[in-house]
C-alpha atoms as one frame of an Amber mdcrd trajectory, in Angstrom:
protein
 -10.595  -5.764  -6.698 -13.463  -7.083  -8.902 -13.783  -3.958  -4.970 -14.002
  -5.698  -1.768 -13.884  -2.261  -0.240 -10.879  -1.946   2.059  -9.586  -5.307
   0.917  -8.121  -4.620  -2.523  -7.466  -7.768  -4.513  -4.632  -6.407  -6.654
  -2.131  -8.237  -8.822   1.621  -8.742  -8.629   4.490 -10.649 -10.168   3.921
 -14.307  -9.579   0.148 -13.893  -9.642  -2.750 -14.682 -11.893  -5.010 -11.628
 -11.737  -8.619 -12.073 -12.763  -9.861  -8.512 -12.293 -13.090  -8.352 -10.355
 -12.973  -5.109  -8.485  -9.597  -3.430  -8.402  -9.394  -0.374  -6.222  -6.944
   1.235  -8.671  -7.781   1.323 -12.368  -4.873   1.432 -14.774  -5.076   2.106
 -18.469  -5.161  -0.939 -20.715  -5.518  -1.599 -24.348  -9.119  -0.894 -25.344
 -11.341  -3.893 -25.854 -12.546  -5.000 -29.251 -16.079  -4.870 -27.992 -18.240
  -1.923 -29.088 -16.991   1.395 -27.782 -19.016   3.506 -25.387 -20.064   7.138
 -25.831 -17.575   9.711 -24.634 -18.174  12.298 -21.984 -18.003  13.240 -17.249
 -19.486  15.417 -13.384 -18.175  16.415  -9.861 -17.039  14.481  -5.110 -17.086
  14.634  -1.426 -19.435  16.806   0.509 -22.314  16.459   2.899 -24.951  14.008
   1.723 -28.336  15.701   1.586 -31.752  14.781   0.240 -32.026  16.941  -2.879
 -35.395  17.225  -4.594 -35.417  16.252  -8.261 -35.307  19.191 -10.706 -38.448
  18.021 -12.483 -41.462  15.891 -11.748 -40.635  12.282 -10.946 -42.525   9.213
  -9.867 -39.889   8.481  -7.208 -38.361  10.007  -4.095 -34.762   9.298  -3.091
 -34.038   9.353   0.629 -30.756   8.926   2.525 -31.298   6.371   5.318 -27.726
   5.626   6.392 -28.508   6.470  10.021 -31.390   3.971   9.936 -29.318   1.050
   8.637 -30.107  -2.128  10.545 -33.754  -1.324  11.292 -35.916  -4.381  10.542
 -38.222  -2.537   8.133 -35.434  -1.432   5.825 -33.563  -4.740   5.991 -36.702
  -6.666   5.104 -37.355  -4.501   2.062 -33.673  -4.708   1.106 -33.637  -8.502
   1.094 -36.884  -8.636  -0.860 -35.396  -6.411  -3.566 -32.175  -8.451  -3.730
 -34.171 -11.455  -4.950 -34.825  -9.595  -8.214 -31.401  -7.926  -8.542 -29.899
  -7.763 -12.050 -26.431  -7.086 -10.686 -23.589  -9.527 -11.408 -22.176  -8.383
  -8.052 -25.017  -8.776  -5.576 -22.478  -9.247  -2.801 -21.593  -5.536  -2.895
 -25.200  -4.346  -2.644 -26.103  -6.670   0.206 -26.769  -5.708   3.857 -23.881
  -7.967   4.880 -21.372  -6.033   2.764 -22.701  -2.688   3.996 -22.262  -3.952
   7.544 -18.727  -4.979   6.635 -18.039  -1.416   5.453 -19.392  -0.062   8.701
 -17.495  -2.502  10.917 -14.164  -2.085   9.106 -14.234   1.701   8.852 -11.069
   3.261  10.273 -11.270   6.939   9.237 -13.802   9.683   8.577 -12.684   9.831
   4.931 -13.954   6.275   4.417 -17.453   7.397   3.472 -20.497   5.349   2.501
 -24.222   6.045   2.364 -27.455   4.100   1.912 -30.385   5.419  -0.115 -33.967
   4.215  -0.262 -36.076   4.856  -3.357 -39.799   5.215  -2.701 -42.695   5.269
  -5.108 -44.135   8.752  -4.686 -47.745   7.670  -5.219 -47.884   4.636  -2.924
 -44.975   5.277  -0.559 -43.680   1.729  -1.167 -39.958   1.017  -1.119 -38.900
   0.119  -4.663 -35.123   0.487  -4.390 -32.167   0.319  -1.988 -28.886   1.755
  -3.262 -25.685   1.575  -1.179 -22.868   3.856  -2.357 -19.286   4.456  -1.342
 -17.138   7.543  -1.867 -13.555   6.857  -2.884 -10.820   7.823  -5.289  -9.895
   6.291  -8.605  -6.445   6.373 -10.224  -6.470   6.770 -13.992  -2.885   6.370
 -15.206  -1.250   5.895 -18.557   2.284   4.549 -18.318   5.172   3.832 -20.629
   7.063   1.201 -18.671   7.711   2.689 -15.238   7.119   6.283 -16.401   3.702
   7.830 -15.739   2.769   9.847 -18.823  -0.699  10.953 -17.696  -2.362  10.734
 -14.301  -5.835  11.760 -13.150  -7.056  10.923  -9.647 -10.605  12.160  -9.097
 -13.027  11.327  -6.315 -16.058   9.280  -7.365 -19.326   7.942  -5.977 -19.381
   4.158  -6.438 -22.779   2.506  -6.776 -22.094  -0.769  -4.992 -23.181  -3.721
  -7.082 -22.888  -1.594 -10.265 -26.535  -2.011 -11.289 -28.756   0.102  -8.992
 -31.027  -2.098  -6.890 -34.141  -0.356  -8.220 -36.720  -0.636 -11.027 -35.154
  -0.922 -14.502 -36.260   2.588 -15.479 -33.682   4.760 -17.310 -35.387   7.928
 -16.052 -35.003   6.730 -12.457 -31.380   5.717 -13.060 -30.557   9.217 -14.292
 -32.512  10.755 -11.420 -30.252   8.759  -9.105 -27.111   9.925 -10.981 -28.229
  13.557 -10.703 -29.069  13.165  -7.023 -25.670  11.680  -6.179 -23.728  14.285
  -8.172 -25.627  17.118  -6.458 -25.257  15.532  -3.036 -21.468  15.136  -3.434
 -20.350  18.139  -5.513 -16.626  17.349  -5.095 -17.002  13.993  -6.860 -16.156
  13.815 -10.554 -18.536  11.039 -11.550 -20.769   8.171 -10.534 -18.982   4.828
 -10.918 -20.447   1.431 -11.788 -17.595  -1.027 -11.884 -19.178  -4.036 -13.598
 -22.070  -2.634 -15.623 -23.633  -5.263 -17.957 -23.433  -4.667 -21.699 -27.091
  -5.679 -22.047 -28.191  -2.626 -20.024 -26.048  -0.066 -21.867 -29.006   1.433
 -23.766 -30.209   3.441 -20.781 -26.884   5.192 -20.188 -27.233   7.775 -22.983
 -30.915   8.661 -22.664 -30.523  11.788 -20.505 -28.852  14.895 -21.993 -27.664
  15.968 -18.516 -25.174  13.109 -18.279 -22.284  11.698 -20.292 -21.173   8.052
 -19.831 -17.561   6.885 -20.189 -16.546   3.243 -20.575 -13.076   2.685 -19.102
 -10.914   0.340 -21.193 -13.883  -0.766 -23.302 -16.406  -3.548 -22.832 -14.606
  -6.633 -21.540 -15.393 -10.295 -21.144 -16.027 -11.671 -17.664 -15.822 -15.426
 -17.204 -18.319 -17.349 -15.116 -18.594 -21.089 -14.553 -21.854 -22.947 -14.094
 -21.258 -25.172 -11.064 -22.895 -28.623 -11.037 -24.199 -30.311  -7.905 -21.243
 -32.640  -7.343 -17.549 -33.019  -8.068 -18.090 -36.139 -10.240 -20.573 -34.133
 -12.321 -18.030 -31.322 -12.643 -15.293 -33.722 -13.760 -17.689 -35.303 -16.235
 -17.900 -31.972 -18.091 -14.199 -32.330 -18.982 -12.634 -34.483 -21.644 -10.645
 -37.519 -20.534  -7.452 -35.749 -21.646  -8.200 -32.679 -19.527  -8.954 -34.812
 -16.459  -5.671 -36.649 -16.973  -3.720 -33.393 -17.372  -5.217 -31.978 -14.169
  -4.368 -35.079 -12.176  -0.860 -35.075 -13.650  -0.303 -31.390 -12.796  -1.349
 -32.021  -9.186   0.939 -35.073  -8.981   3.964 -33.229 -10.388   3.457 -30.278
  -8.051   3.165 -32.597  -5.062   6.340 -34.400  -6.082   8.172 -31.066  -5.988
   6.635 -29.736  -2.752   5.736 -32.789  -0.719   2.165 -33.663   0.377  -0.248
 -30.810  -0.351  -2.960 -29.549   1.998  -5.840 -27.260   1.009  -7.051 -24.989
   3.824 -10.494 -23.415   3.539 -10.622 -19.878   5.000 -14.198 -18.915   5.785
 -14.187 -18.325   9.546 -12.541 -15.746  11.753 -10.533 -18.391  13.622  -8.532
 -19.424  10.544  -8.027 -15.970   9.025  -4.447 -16.040  10.361  -3.622 -18.702
   7.750  -4.810 -16.413   4.961  -2.911 -13.419   6.334   0.280 -15.471   6.632
  -0.179 -16.930   3.142  -0.672 -13.557   1.465   2.227 -12.047   3.407   4.482
 -14.884   2.233   3.574 -14.576  -1.451   2.896 -10.826  -1.919   4.016  -8.826
   1.134   3.881  -5.494  -0.708   0.321  -5.874  -1.970  -2.790  -4.157  -0.617
  -4.211  -7.643  -0.163  -1.590  -8.218   2.524  -1.593  -4.699   3.948  -5.325
  -4.679   4.695  -4.536  -6.904   7.665  -6.281  -9.574   9.667  -8.993  -7.283
  11.010 -10.674  -6.757   7.649 -10.584 -10.463   6.848 -12.144 -11.274  10.212
 -14.923  -8.750   9.581 -15.568 -10.321   6.154 -15.680 -13.762   7.755 -17.978
 -12.584  10.544 -20.428 -11.341   7.904 -20.225 -14.692   6.051 -18.655 -13.110
   2.968 -15.169 -14.624   3.015 -14.346 -17.860   1.202 -10.652 -18.157   0.328
  -8.137 -20.990   0.202  -4.478 -21.575   1.062  -2.567 -24.430  -0.572   0.321
 -25.534   1.647   2.991 -28.189   1.879   4.189 -28.571   5.456   5.090 -24.980
   6.451   5.498 -23.700   2.894   2.729 -21.664   1.241   2.379 -22.804  -2.350
  -0.629 -20.716  -3.450  -3.494 -18.556  -2.196  -6.925 -18.348  -3.845  -8.639
 -15.156  -2.659 -12.417 -15.295  -2.919 -15.707 -14.214  -1.432 -19.248 -15.539
  -1.423 -22.816 -14.323  -1.436 -26.088 -16.002  -2.297 -25.573 -18.584  -5.038
 -22.232 -17.202  -6.280 -18.590 -17.721  -5.363 -16.448 -14.768  -6.488 -12.800
 -15.312  -7.377 -10.665 -12.197  -6.901  -7.065 -13.300  -7.216  -4.670 -16.206
  -7.289  -1.208 -15.838  -5.754   1.423 -18.522  -6.143   5.075 -19.045  -5.285
   7.159 -18.048  -8.351   9.377 -21.123  -7.966   6.360 -23.332  -8.803   5.187
 -21.348 -11.795   6.291 -23.976 -14.333   4.347 -26.577 -12.375   1.076 -24.625
 -12.811   0.700 -23.991  -9.059  -1.999 -21.358  -9.645  -4.124 -23.627 -11.824
  -3.739 -26.556  -9.432  -4.822 -24.379  -6.497  -7.831 -23.021  -8.398  -9.031
 -26.480  -9.412  -8.665 -27.722  -5.830 -10.630 -24.696  -4.590 -13.386 -25.179
  -7.194 -13.837 -28.815  -6.229 -14.074 -27.882  -2.543 -16.626 -25.175  -3.367
 -18.733 -27.694  -5.288 -18.427 -30.421  -2.652 -19.255 -28.336   0.424 -21.482
 -25.466  -0.741 -24.612 -25.007  -2.835 -23.346 -22.333  -5.226 -24.580 -22.383
  -8.813 -21.998 -19.981 -10.264 -18.308 -19.189  -9.914 -17.575 -15.644 -11.098
 -13.955 -15.196 -12.238 -14.383 -11.510 -13.063 -12.486  -9.633 -15.777  -9.741
 -11.448 -17.634  -9.229 -14.484 -19.840  -8.111 -17.745 -18.209  -5.074 -19.337
 -19.840  -6.917 -22.658 -20.013 -10.683 -22.654 -20.770 -13.000 -24.040 -18.101
 -15.842 -26.455 -18.808 -19.331 -24.947 -18.640 -17.947 -21.417 -18.723 -20.189
 -18.525 -19.769 -18.941 -15.154 -20.998 -20.651 -12.019 -19.698 -19.697  -8.639
 -21.173 -19.308  -5.845 -18.622 -17.454  -2.564 -18.238 -16.410  -0.017 -15.655
 -18.723   2.887 -16.466 -18.328   6.453 -15.188 -21.247   8.875 -15.553 -20.600
  12.614 -15.233 -22.477  15.846 -15.718 -22.352  17.085 -19.283 -20.130  20.149
 -19.565 -18.576  19.746 -16.099 -14.802  20.107 -15.618 -14.553  16.411 -14.876
 -16.285  15.589 -18.162 -13.575  17.410 -20.072 -10.804  15.697 -18.087 -12.318
  12.250 -18.540 -12.776  12.893 -22.262  -9.110  13.915 -22.484  -8.062  10.773
 -20.617 -10.059   8.552 -22.960  -8.446  10.171 -26.024  -4.928   9.931 -24.593
  -5.558   6.301 -23.635  -6.755   5.497 -27.164  -3.650   7.078 -28.723  -1.385
   5.277 -26.233  -3.040   1.929 -26.992  -2.698   2.480 -30.746   1.002   3.299
 -30.367   1.496   0.204 -28.194  -0.117  -2.013 -30.831   2.347  -0.691 -33.407
   5.415  -0.678 -31.146   5.139  -4.195 -29.695   5.534  -6.125 -32.985   8.415
  -3.834 -33.986  10.148  -4.442 -30.655   9.768  -8.217 -31.014  11.148  -8.073
 -34.540  14.121  -6.000 -33.389  14.909  -8.400 -30.508  15.009 -11.364 -32.912
  17.931  -9.829 -34.793
């Protein structure tokens, strides 16, 4: 899910999925945005400090065991102020603490690296990473035609929290791939299109763009609800009020519950279990949600009528941004736009009670455009060692995916035409 680590905000029937960090990546039709270069590297071993193969202005040091020391945390927060990442939440000390507090097995591996200027010794970067798997599947209906499940090193936050120096970025890629030789590639799940130029500047590495460059929707949040409503046309305001009224007529009086503290996590757990009991979002359990809340990262909503759960808006928060991960709704209220009603109620609560400047909806295109929305182009980028086994496998996956997508584009209109007969 746009990933919230152990909490995977995945989609289901009866859901509106706005991809922000899904734990499992499934093949989709390539985007119409510019394609990325083809290419891949190798995952899980003992993390060691490996000297760079050539002269560099920077040293990279693993400081996981020193996490929490005031010196490092102070430098970390200073660097976050200048972060270029669209997902600062994942490269924050609070999220790293969440990973530590919610860890349940030795295979759930994460590390923290400091980047130091070799000449001055100053800290110029802090890069949290997590080791995990990624599922690359191509399906025809329920049949899996091609499946590749490598281990990867995820750079949390996607854009390394370090100077914008392509040479340093590739030094970091090389360091991570040497430190974890069983991993196929370095993963950056929401890499901005504007920074793509630095990905192909080192002949040691080959970047892959999964599913193409895709649009991510963000909303500029005004200071008050009246100001937010003023950005809409009179017709849109009327339609929103009407949708809420019709839903309430069908369900009875509606109540919006804000879930941002450990004490009310049980409402979120119950809501998710009622609407999507088979989803990872429900299976992660109350403990993970409580840890998120304890680290002031959780901000979700449950829309209820009496004892019936109508919709759940799963979200998180950090700094000046509210992140939307998923909307679940009861299928019986689909025609009454239960998901849209719940989202609008959540947005107005976010504006009224918090000082966020941005709502990040992640990957996907909303059915109904939002006022003041801004498109940001991002992609899930994998970087591997040139010539490595994983590079060949990733290149094969990209080609198979492209052929599958082309066949799907041809087959879908033919199928619709046949069904009309």
